[in-house]
C-alpha positions as CSV (number, residue, x, y, z in Angstrom):
1,M,-8.6,3.9,-1.0
2,I,-10.9,1.0,-0.6
3,L,-14.4,0.8,-1.9
4,T,-16.1,-1.8,0.3
5,R,-18.6,-2.0,3.1
6,R,-16.0,-0.7,5.5
7,R,-15.4,2.9,6.4
8,F,-12.2,4.6,7.2
9,A,-10.9,8.1,8.1
10,A,-8.8,9.8,5.5
11,G,-6.6,12.9,5.5
12,T,-5.3,15.8,3.6
13,L,-1.7,16.9,3.8
14,A,-1.4,20.6,4.7
15,A,1.4,22.6,6.3
16,G,3.4,19.4,6.9
17,T,0.6,17.6,8.8
18,L,-2.3,15.4,8.0
19,A,-5.5,17.3,8.5
20,A,-8.8,15.5,9.2
21,T,-10.6,16.0,5.9
22,P,-12.8,13.0,4.7
23,R,-12.3,11.9,1.2
24,S,-13.8,9.5,-1.2
25,A,-11.7,6.5,-2.1
26,G,-9.3,7.3,-4.9
27,A,-7.9,5.1,-7.7
28,V,-4.7,3.9,-9.3
29,I,-4.1,7.1,-11.3
30,I,-1.5,7.4,-14.0
31,L,-0.4,10.0,-16.5
32,D,-2.8,10.8,-19.4
33,S,0.2,10.8,-21.8
34,T,1.2,7.3,-20.8
35,W,-2.3,6.0,-20.9
36,R,-2.6,7.3,-24.5
37,A,0.8,6.0,-25.6
38,E,0.3,2.5,-24.1
39,G,-3.4,2.2,-25.1
40,G,-4.3,1.7,-21.5
41,F,-2.5,0.3,-18.4
42,R,-0.3,-2.3,-20.1
43,A,3.0,-0.9,-18.9
44,H,1.7,-0.6,-15.3
45,L,0.4,-4.2,-15.4
46,A,3.8,-5.4,-16.7
47,L,5.6,-3.5,-14.0
48,A,3.5,-5.2,-11.3
49,D,4.1,-8.6,-12.9
50,Q,7.8,-8.4,-12.4
51,P,9.0,-11.3,-10.2
52,Q,10.2,-9.1,-7.3
53,F,6.6,-8.0,-6.7
54,A,5.1,-11.5,-6.7
55,S,4.4,-11.3,-3.0
56,V,1.7,-8.6,-3.4
57,I,-1.7,-10.4,-3.1
58,A,-5.4,-9.5,-3.4
59,L,-8.1,-9.5,-0.7
60,S,-11.8,-10.2,-1.2
61,S,-14.5,-9.1,1.2
62,D,-17.2,-11.3,-0.4
63,D,-15.6,-14.8,-0.3
64,G,-13.8,-14.4,-3.6
65,Q,-16.6,-13.2,-5.9
66,V,-14.8,-10.0,-6.5
67,W,-11.1,-9.4,-5.8
68,G,-9.5,-6.1,-5.1
69,S,-11.3,-5.1,-1.9
70,G,-7.8,-4.5,-0.5
71,S,-4.2,-5.6,-1.0
72,G,-1.5,-7.2,1.1
73,T,2.1,-8.4,0.9
74,W,3.3,-11.8,1.9
75,I,6.4,-11.3,4.2
76,G,7.1,-14.9,5.1
77,N,5.9,-18.1,6.6
78,V,6.1,-18.8,10.3
79,R,5.6,-22.4,11.5
80,G,3.7,-23.2,8.3
81,H,1.5,-20.2,8.2
82,A,1.9,-17.2,5.9
83,R,2.1,-13.7,7.3
84,I,0.5,-10.9,5.3
85,L,1.4,-7.2,5.9
86,T,-1.5,-4.9,5.1
87,A,-3.2,-1.7,6.3
88,A,-5.2,-1.7,9.5
89,H,-7.9,0.6,8.0
90,V,-9.2,-2.1,5.7
91,F,-10.6,-3.7,8.8
92,N,-13.0,-2.2,11.3
93,R,-11.6,-1.5,14.7
94,D,-13.2,-4.8,15.9
95,G,-12.3,-6.6,12.7
96,A,-11.1,-10.1,12.3
97,A,-8.7,-11.9,10.0
98,D,-11.7,-13.8,8.4
99,D,-13.3,-10.5,7.3
100,Y,-11.5,-11.3,4.0
101,V,-10.2,-14.2,2.0
102,Y,-6.7,-13.9,0.6
103,R,-5.5,-15.1,-2.8
104,A,-2.1,-16.6,-3.1
105,P,-0.1,-15.9,-6.3
106,D,-1.1,-19.3,-7.8
107,G,-4.8,-18.5,-7.3
108,T,-5.3,-20.5,-4.1
109,V,-7.9,-18.9,-1.9
110,M,-6.7,-18.9,1.7
111,Q,-8.4,-18.0,5.0
112,G,-7.2,-15.6,7.7
113,T,-6.8,-17.1,11.2
114,D,-5.3,-14.3,13.3
115,L,-4.9,-10.5,13.1
116,V,-2.6,-8.1,14.8
117,F,-3.0,-4.3,14.5
118,H,-0.2,-1.9,15.3
119,P,-0.9,-0.7,18.9
120,L,-0.6,3.0,17.9
121,Y,-3.2,2.9,15.2
122,N,-6.5,4.5,16.1
123,W,-8.6,4.4,12.9
124,N,-8.0,8.1,12.3
125,N,-5.6,8.4,9.4
126,A,-5.4,12.2,9.9
127,E,-3.4,11.3,13.0
128,R,-2.0,7.8,12.5
129,T,-1.3,7.2,8.8
130,G,2.2,6.2,9.8
131,Y,0.9,3.3,12.0
132,D,-1.8,2.1,9.6
133,L,-0.5,-1.5,9.7
134,A,-1.8,-4.9,10.4
135,I,-0.4,-8.5,10.2
136,V,-2.7,-11.3,9.1
137,Q,-1.9,-15.0,9.7
138,L,-3.2,-17.4,7.1
139,D,-4.3,-21.0,7.4
140,G,-1.3,-22.3,5.5
141,P,1.9,-21.3,3.8
142,I,2.5,-19.3,0.6
143,D,5.3,-21.0,-1.3
144,D,4.9,-19.5,-4.8
145,A,5.7,-15.8,-4.2
146,G,9.5,-16.1,-4.7
147,P,12.0,-15.4,-1.9
148,R,10.8,-13.8,1.3
149,P,10.9,-10.1,0.5
150,A,13.4,-7.8,2.3
151,L,12.1,-4.8,4.4
152,Y,13.7,-1.4,4.3
153,G,15.4,-0.4,7.5
154,G,17.3,2.7,6.3
155,T,16.5,6.4,6.4
156,R,17.2,7.6,2.9
157,E,13.7,7.5,1.5
158,K,13.4,11.3,0.8
159,G,13.9,11.9,-2.9
160,Q,14.1,8.2,-3.8
161,R,11.9,6.7,-6.5
162,I,9.6,3.9,-5.4
163,V,7.3,1.4,-7.0
164,M,3.8,1.1,-5.4
165,V,1.9,-2.1,-6.1
166,G,-1.8,-3.0,-5.5
167,W,-5.0,-4.5,-6.8
168,G,-7.0,-1.3,-7.0
169,S,-9.2,0.4,-9.5
170,R,-7.7,2.7,-12.1
171,G,-7.9,6.1,-13.7
172,I,-6.0,8.9,-15.3
173,G,-4.8,12.2,-13.9
174,S,-7.1,14.5,-15.8
175,V,-10.4,12.9,-14.7
176,G,-9.6,10.5,-11.9
177,Q,-11.1,7.1,-11.3
178,K,-13.7,5.9,-13.8
179,P,-15.2,2.4,-14.1
180,R,-14.3,2.2,-17.8
181,Y,-10.6,2.1,-16.9
182,Y,-11.0,-1.0,-14.7
183,V,-11.6,-3.6,-17.3
184,E,-9.8,-6.5,-15.7
185,V,-9.0,-7.2,-12.1
186,D,-5.2,-7.6,-11.8
187,K,-2.5,-5.9,-9.9
188,A,-0.9,-2.8,-11.3
189,A,2.1,-0.7,-10.2
190,A,3.2,2.9,-10.6
191,T,6.4,4.7,-9.8
192,N,6.8,8.1,-8.1
193,K,9.4,10.1,-6.1
194,I,9.0,10.4,-2.4
195,D,8.8,14.2,-1.8
196,E,7.8,14.2,1.9
197,V,9.0,12.2,4.8
198,M,7.8,12.6,8.4
199,D,9.8,10.9,11.2
200,V,8.2,9.3,14.2
201,V,6.9,11.9,16.6
202,R,8.0,11.2,20.2
203,P,6.4,11.2,22.6
204,V,3.4,10.1,20.6
205,P,0.8,13.0,20.8
206,K,-2.7,12.3,22.1
207,T,-4.0,14.3,19.2
208,G,-2.4,15.4,16.0
209,D,-0.1,13.7,13.5
210,A,2.2,11.0,15.0
211,G,4.4,10.9,11.9
212,N,6.2,7.9,10.4
213,W,4.9,8.3,6.9
214,L,6.1,8.8,3.3
215,G,4.4,10.9,0.7
216,V,4.2,11.3,-3.1
217,T,2.4,13.7,-5.4
218,L,0.9,13.1,-8.8
219,R,2.6,15.6,-11.2
220,R,2.3,16.0,-14.9
221,E,5.3,15.3,-17.2
222,S,5.7,19.0,-17.6
223,E,6.2,19.2,-13.8
224,G,8.9,16.5,-13.8
225,A,6.8,13.3,-13.7
226,E,8.3,10.2,-15.2
227,R,6.5,7.9,-17.7
228,L,5.1,5.3,-15.2
229,D,4.4,7.7,-12.3
230,G,1.1,7.5,-10.5
231,I,-0.7,7.5,-7.1
232,L,-2.6,5.0,-5.0
233,G,-6.2,4.1,-5.2
234,S,-9.3,2.2,-4.5
235,G,-8.3,-1.4,-3.4
236,D,-4.6,-0.5,-3.3
237,S,-4.8,0.0,0.5
238,G,-2.6,-2.5,2.2
239,G,-0.4,-3.1,-0.8
240,S,3.3,-2.1,-0.6
241,A,5.8,0.5,-1.8
242,W,9.2,-0.8,-2.8
243,I,12.6,1.0,-2.9
244,R,15.9,0.1,-4.5
245,T,18.4,-0.8,-1.8
246,E,22.1,0.1,-1.8
247,G,22.9,-3.4,-3.0
248,G,20.6,-3.0,-6.0
249,G,17.7,-5.2,-4.8
250,W,14.2,-4.3,-3.8
251,A,12.7,-3.9,-0.3
252,V,9.3,-3.0,1.1
253,C,9.6,0.6,2.5
254,G,5.9,1.4,3.0
255,V,2.4,0.2,3.2
256,N,-0.3,1.8,1.1
257,A,-2.3,3.8,3.5
258,N,-3.9,7.1,2.6
259,G,-4.5,9.9,0.0
260,D,-6.4,13.1,-0.7
261,G,-7.7,12.7,-4.2
262,D,-7.4,11.1,-7.6
263,T,-6.3,13.8,-10.1
264,Y,-3.2,15.8,-10.8
265,G,-1.8,17.5,-7.7
266,S,-3.2,14.8,-5.4
267,Q,-1.0,13.0,-2.9
268,S,-0.7,9.5,-1.5
269,W,0.9,8.4,1.8
270,F,2.5,5.2,3.1
271,A,3.1,3.9,6.6
272,R,6.9,3.9,6.9
273,V,8.3,0.4,7.5
274,S,11.6,1.6,8.9
275,G,9.9,3.4,11.8
276,V,8.1,0.2,13.0
277,R,11.0,-2.2,12.8
278,D,10.8,-3.3,16.4
279,W,7.0,-4.0,16.2
280,L,7.5,-6.0,13.0
281,N,10.3,-8.1,14.4
282,A,8.3,-8.8,17.5
283,T,5.2,-9.8,15.5
284,V,6.8,-11.8,12.7
285,P,10.0,-13.8,13.5
286,G,12.7,-14.0,10.9
287,L,12.2,-10.8,9.0
288,R,15.2,-9.5,7.0
289,F,15.8,-5.7,7.0
290,V,18.2,-4.0,4.6
291,S,19.3,-0.5,3.8
């Protein structure tokens, strides 16, 4: 889901597992009917611009000349340094935090100073979509993204509606990603219903799907889709999926990780935050989990 100089392995969901089928990067794909009614992506841009999603930031692989190489989510400051939750696959296996620059909500361009990958990620998203996670430390704090976001620690994701947010390219379900749809670089959001959940597989298999992911499908309105539904895309990798909590607030439940296409019937997958709670707490002090 990123179109940059980096390469990554992708997967296709089949028979409840992620099969190793390479794919081209997809796009932020929305319903044709909504695109026509709105005259574009205005409703999806407005959704992303809601204050609870202010912590989703853009990455640039060319020192800020072009933004949207990837996405990330600010999850707090530790000892004066921002921590960004993103996808491991936007980096090479030997990647470094300074492979990108990172743009704070106020437009400040920040540098990466440290990078931690989830230890179970192996750069094969057919096997490790659920562990496609990285934490980047920046060279200073982010103070303009609102309150530190909550992370989802519950188990009720199946059947829930989420909001996925990222800085990726755009398209519509009938034709997929096309350059004409990406007129301006800004974050967009789409909704969808989680229709597949795979729990952590223990013990972790040497080969095959290790689980810990959430999945959605791009359906037409005639198939039950709601007006702002969509799937992930190019440059959305590393952004976040958000779920309503029992208390009515929002929490990050997934990291944008993988997908198998960019038209109706295609699916997108997210690394499941609730399954890596111990790793997140050990890597970033002071996180707040809710259910």
